[in-house]
N, C-alpha and C positions, 0 to 999 in steps of 0.2 A: 601460609606457613613462611615465617621469616626467621632468619638468624641474624640478629642485630646485637652487637656487643658494645656496651657503653663503658667508659671509664670516668667515674665521677671525680671531679676536681682535678683532672689531669692537667688542663691548661694552667690552672692556678698554681699547681705544683711546679710546673716548668718555669712559670714566671718568678716563683720564689727562688728557684735554683739559679736563675740568671743573675740575681743580686748577691748570691753567696760566692765565697772563694772556692775555686775548683781545686781538686787534689793536685799535688805537684806534677803528676804524670801528664796532666792535661795543660801544662804550660805551653806557651806559644810554639816552642820548638817541636813539640810532638802532637799538637792538636790535630794537624792534618792526617796523622797516622791513625787516629782513633775512628774506627768505623762504628756507626750507630746501626741499630737494627730497626727495620720497619715493622717488626712483629711484636706482639705482647705475649705474655704467658699467663694462663689461668690454670687452676688446679681443680680437677674433677674426680670425685669418688666413683668407684664402679657401681653399676646398677644391679648387677646380678652375679652370683657365684654359679657358674655354669657346670662345674664339675670339681670334685675333690676326692682325694684318696689318702690313706694313711691316718695317723693319729693327729687330728686337728680339733681344737676347741675354740669356740667363740668366733668362728669365721665371719659371722654376720657383723661383727665389729667393723670390718673393713668397708662395709657399705655406708657407714655413717659419715657425715660431713666432717672433715678434719680441719686442722689449722696449721699443719706442717711443722709443729714444734714438739720435739721430744720433751718429756717431763718426768719428774721423780715420783709421781703418784703411783705408777705401776698398776693402775686400775684398768680393768676391763680389756685386757690385751687379748689379741688372737695368738694362740699358741700352736706352733707346728713342731712336733717331736719325732725325731728319728729314733727307732728302737729295733728290737729283734724282729718286729713284724714288718719293717720296711721304712722307707723314707716318704714323707708327705709331700703332696703337690696340690696346688689350687689353680683353677682356670677362671679368670675374671672377665666379665663383659662390661665394657664402658658405654654400651648403648648405641653408639654410632661411630663411624670412622673419624679418626682424629689424626693430627700431625703433632709429633712431639716425643715425649719420653715418659719415664716413670719416676716418681718420688717415693722412696721407702723410708718410713720413720719407725725407728725401733725402740724397744724397751730395754730393761736390765735383765740379762740372764746371769746364770751362776758365775761364770768367769768373764772378766772384762777383756774379752778378745773378740776379734771379728769372726763372723760366721760366713761360710761360703754358700751361695745360692746360685741357681741357674735361672735366668730370665729369658722368656721367649715371647716376642711380639708376633701378632698375627692379624692380617686383614680378614681372615676367616677363623672360625673356631678351630678348624682342622689344621690350618697353618700354624697356629700357636701350639698345637700338640705335636707338630712334626719335628723330626731331627734333620740336621743338615746331611743330606744323602742324595744320591743321584736318582733314586727311583721316581720320586715325584718332584724333583728339581727344587727342593727347598734350599735357599742360598742366603749368604750374607752379602750379596752384591749390592753396591751403592749405599746401603745402610745396614748396620749390624742389627739383626733381629733375634739372634740367638747368642747369648753371652753368659759366661760364668764370672761372678764378681763376689767380692767380700763386702758385707754390710757391717757398719760399725755397731758396737755396743752403745746403747743409749745415745743415738745420733740420727743422722739423716744422710741419705745418699740419693743423688739424682743421676739417672743414666738414660741413654737412648736418644735417638733422633731419627724417627722413621714414621711411616704411616701404619696405623694399627687401629683395631677396635678391641682386640682380645689380648690378655697378658696371662701367661702361665708362669708361676713361681714354684721351683722345686728346692727343697732343702738338700744340699749336697753332702754336708758333713754327717757322719754317723754318730749315734749316741749323743745327740745334741737337741736342745730346745731353743727354737727361734721365737722371740716375742715381737709381734708386729702391732704397732699402734695404727699405722696408716699405710695404704698402698694407693697412691693417687696418680692419675694421668696428668702429665704436664702438657697442656694444650697450647700450641704455638700457632698464632694466626695473626693476620692483619685486622686491626680493630676498625673496621669500616662499615658503614650502614648499607643495608640492602635498599637502594633507592628505587629500583625497578621491582615490579610485582606482577603476579598473574593469579587470577582466580576465575574458575568457570563452574558450570554445572557438572563437570566430570572430575571427581576427586582424584582419579588416576592421573589425568593430565596435570592437575595442580601439584601432585607429588613429584611428577617427572620434571616439571619446570623448576621446582625448588631443589630437587636433588642435583640437577645440572648446575644450578647456581652455586650450591654448596661445594660440589666437586671442584669447580674452578677456584672458589674462595680458598680452599685448602691448599691449592697449588700456587697461590699468590704469596710466595715466601719472599726472600730477599730479591729473587728473580722469579719470573713466571715459568714454573716447571711443567713437565709433562705429567709426572706422577709423584706422589709423596713418599712412596716406598721405592720405586724404580721408574724411571732412571734418575729423577731429580735433576734434570738438565734442561737447558733452553733448546728445544727442538722447534725450529721456526714453523714447520708445517703444522705441528700440533698446536702452535699458538693461534692459528687462524680461527678455529672454532672457539678457542678460549677467549680471544679478544672480542669476537662477536658476542659472547656471553657477558664479558665485562662491560661492553657498550650497553647491553640491555639491562644489566643489573646494578652495576656500580658506577657507571659513568667514568670520567677521566681518572686514571690512577697511574702514578709514576712507574709502576712495575712494568707497564707495557713499553714505553720508550726506552727504559733502562735495559730491557731484555732485547729489544730490536737493535739497540746500539751495540750491545755486547756481541750479538751475532754478526753485525757488520764489521766491528773492529777486530774480531778474531778471524775474519775470512777475507784476506786480501785477494783481490781478483788476479787471475781468472779462476780462483777456487769457488766451489759451490758451498753454500751454507750447509753445515752438517754433512758435507760430502755428497749432497743430493741436489740435483738441478731443480726439481720442483720446489725445494725448500727456499731457494733464492727467489723463485717466482712468487711463492707465498709471502715473502718479505715485501715485495712490491704491492701485492693485493692488500696486505694488512695496513700498509701506510696510506693507501687510498681510503680505506674504510675508517681509519683512525682520524684522518683529516676531515672526512665527511661528518663524523660525529662530534669532533671537538674543535675543528676550525683553527688549529694552531699552525698558522702559515710559517711562522719563524722556525718551528721545528721541522716542518716539511722541507724548507729551504736547506736545512742542514744535511739532508739526504741527497741533494742534487748531484754533487760530484761523484758519489758512489753509484747513484742511479744511472747517470749518463754512461759510465763505463760498463755497468751491468747490462744495459740495453744493447750496447755494441757487442758484448759477449753473446747474448741470446740471439741476436740477428745473425751472427757468424755461424750459428748452429742450424741454419736453414739450408737444405741442399738445393740443387738445381731443379728438383722436381717439386719444390715448395713444401717438402716434408721436413719435420724436425729430425735432427741427427745429434741429439744431446748425448754427451758423455757423462762421466761420473756415475753414481748409482742411479739407475733408472727405476724410480720407485714412486708409487702412488700410496698404497697402504699394504700391509702384510698379506691380507687375504687375496689380493690380486697379484702378488709378487711372482707367481709361477705362470702368469698369463701374459706373454710378451706382446701379443696383439692388443690386448686390453690396455696394457701399459702404454703402448704406442699411441692408441686413441686418446688416452688421457694426457700424454705429453704434448701431442699436437694441440689439444684443447687448451692446456695450460699456457702454451706459447701465445695463442690468440688472446686468451683472457688477460694474462699478465702484461703483454705488450700493449694491449688496449688500455689497461689501467695506467701503464707508464706514459702513454701518450696523453691521457687526461691529466696526469700529474704535471707533465711537462708544459701543458698549456696553462695550468694554474701558476706555474713558476715562470711564465713568460719565456719559454725556451722553444720557439717554433722549429728550430733545427731538429732537436730530438723528437719532438712531437711528429714531425713529418717522417722521420725514420721509422717510428713506431707504426704510423698509419700505413706506410708502404709495406712494412713487414707483415702486418695483419692482413692486408689485401692479398699478399702472396700466399700466406698460410691458408687462407680461406679457399684457395683454388684446389687444395688437396684435402679430402675428407675421408678419414679412415672408417672402416666398418663399425657401426655403432652397436653391433650385436654380440660383442665379445665379452663384456662384463657390465655389471651395474655401475661400477666405478667409472669405467670409460664412457658409458652411455650418459651418465649424469653430467660429466664434464663437457661432453660434446654438446649437450643441450644447453648448459649454462654459458658456453662460449659462443653459441649461435651457429655452430657448425652443422648441427642436426636439428630439425624442428622438434621442440620439446614434446609435442603431442605424440610424435612417432617414437621418440626414445622411451617415453612413458608406456605407450601401448605395447611396444614390441619387447621391452626389456625391464624397465623399472617396476611396472605394475604386475609383472608375472610372478605368481606364487607369493604375493604379499611381501613380508619382510624376510623371506628366505634369501640368503646370500647378501643381506645387509651387513654392514660393518660399523663398529662404534665410531670410527673416524669419518669415513666417507659416507656413512649414513646421513650426515648433515647435508651433503651435496646431492644425495639421492632425493631427500625431502625437498630441497630447494628446486631441483629440476621438476619434481612432481607439482610443486606450486606453480612453476612457470608454465606447466602444461595445463593448469587449472584443475588438477586432481587433488583438491584439498581433502576430500573424503578418504581417498586412498592413503594419503600421507598421514592423516590422523590415525587411521587403522594401523599403519605400520609403526607409528610412535607407541601406540598402546601395546601392540604385540611385542615389539623388540625391546624398547626401554622399560616398558611395564613388566616384561619377563624377568629382568634383573631385579626389580622391586619385589616381585613375587618370591624370589629366592633369598630375600633378606637384605638386599643391597641398601645401603644408605648413601652411597656414592656410585657413580657409573664406572664401568670397568674398561680396561685396556682392550679387551676382546670379548665377544659374546657371539654365540651361534645358537640359533633356535634348536638345532639338532641335539644340543647338550641337555636340554631341559628334561627329556624323558627319563623318569626314574632317578632324578637328581635330588640330593638333600639340600637343605638351606645352608647358607654360609654362617648363620647365627646359631646353628645347632651342631652337636657332634653327629657325624654321619652314621646313620643306622645300618645295621647289617643288611647287606643286599642292595643298598642304595649307592648311587654314583656320587663321588665327591667332586662337585662341579669345579672346585678350585684346584684340588690336587690331581685330578684325573683328566682334566680338559686343557685346552689351549694348544697353540702351535707356534712355530717360528721362534721368536725371541721371548715368547711368554708361555712356555710349556709349564704346566703344573703350578706350583706355589710361587714360581718367579713372576707369574702373572700379576700385574698391578690391578687392584680393585678400586683405585681412585685415580682415574686418568682423565685429565682435562679435555682431551680431544673427543671424548664421548658426550660432551655437553650440548651438542647441536640442537636438540629439541627446545632448549630454553630460549635462545634467540629466535628460533623458528616460530614458536608459539607467540612470542611477542610481535614478530613482524607480520605473521599471516593470520592468526586468530584475532589478536587485538588489532591487527591491521596497521601497525605503526611503522612507517617507512620514512627515513630521513631523505629528503630530496635536495636540500641546499646545505653547503658546508656549515659546520657549527650548529646544526639543528635549527637554522634560521627558518626553515620550512619543513613541515612534516605532513605527509599524506596519511589519511586515515581511511583504510579500506578493509573492514573486517570480513572474515569468512568463518561463520559459526558452524556451518554444516549441521550436525545433529545436536549441537549444544543449545540450551535455552538461554544462556547468558554467558558473558565473559567480561571481566573488568580487570584493570590493572594500572600500573604507573610506569613511566619511562623517564630516565634521567637525561637532562640536557644541560649544557653549560649555563643556562639561565634559570634552571629550576626544574620542577617535576611537571610532566604532562600526565593528566589523568583521563582515562577513557572508561566508558561503561556501555556495553552493547546488550540489549535485551530483545529477544525474539518475541514478537507479538503473535496473537492468535492468527492473524492473517498471513503469518510467515515473514512479514517485513521486519527488518532489524532497526530498532530505535537506538540511536547513538547519542551519548552525552560526552562532551570533550571540554576540558579546561586546561589551561597552561599559562606559562609566562607570556607577558605581552610581546616580548621580543621574538616569540616563536609563532610563525604564521601557520595556521592549520588549514590544510587543503582537504576538502571533503569530496 
């Protein structure tokens, strides 16, 4: 399953523009002020009318492919009429989560004056039906999802900039007939190919890989966001799973360095990125991974002045007992936020992991002084090991940092009760720790149960938060919630994502996508710039797995087939510049 968007003749069109005279506003004096967008816009008709009420005729007209142009024919219009019986409403389903807005194309009604309508966007059907009120926390935070606007007579209006799948339109004016030619989603996205791919004998895993990839793709706007409805911000910790997904699916993309640089430039030291100490540490880890995959030494060198000072700041946060004493917001993820012992275990681990990465970067940058500082700090931190039994988040980081044997962390904490107490963000690190412990079977079971659980409820993108306890008696997000059923969007969630404020397209939840590429396809980069890649598949109960992986030199292709003997037969091909290690 791939989402590849092509623009025919785009390059030729730009070439022609280069020869033409630009409008006066783009003269040299203002050229630098003009910001270009990295995204494109496409217009999509809805695929289903999920609900309607009131006097409505020819609603099916709205499902037809449109052209965005009002015309004088007046033929085959959808009519919404308010009368003594009430005011009409429609709920449209666009088939999958999108980022963008709505285009409304109107016809000619009796009087040539605007008509007032109410538009509600929703990531779930129930959100699009909800009012702004405190009960289920429907809000207009970060992006307006509920608005009252006037639409023109015989014209076009484009509104909205949010994440949504569903749109409800209500006719507000009384004793009025609204004629609609088209209601189309304005889909805003980066027009980039899916270079990485994954396919196996398990269709659920295939859908999970593709859904994680698509979730991150939607969040690759002008900057790399956490969510397309909320918060639409550059949260550096959220970026780590997202960048891992980008490396596995899209390869190098300017949205990553642009976002990393923004976080650096708006965070003068001794401040922490986003006010959270772990997020500054994630910045270091992302840079190491980005260099490993793309090999851009010049860009890595640009980070050196900030990195050196950040290393000094981190080292200053080690006490005389070799324990972290980090200030700022002490945060791993929201589900672990009320567990101070689990947070402490995670912070100690993050100090080891990030300072180890900073030492590696410093050696690459020929800075032995900083590398030595990092090595000495890591050696001190390893003398103090917190209790690994406090949370799955803390246990995962302790295993990944080497403070706790992965097998012990998995046996005692991570593998207990399967995907219970997993989280959408730190689930990625729980899976990575299970792989480090050699428990690929358990990790695959957790992926199927946890991320597959969202798909079973109608998800087309992965959510900011999910809990297996929510599933019992829950309705799907792509249906109106039946009487007696739980509204999994409006009734669930906690902390900053209670009810409808909960984002249903959050990039930090994409961890299974890079995990399946790394551990099932077995593709692991071992030399900067993908100059060497190790292939070590783990099929477990799969009969085959195949896919592609982007490198700076081109695509690596792998195919693994389990033979009757149980042995795995592997076929690999790739650019000559990439050395394959088997």
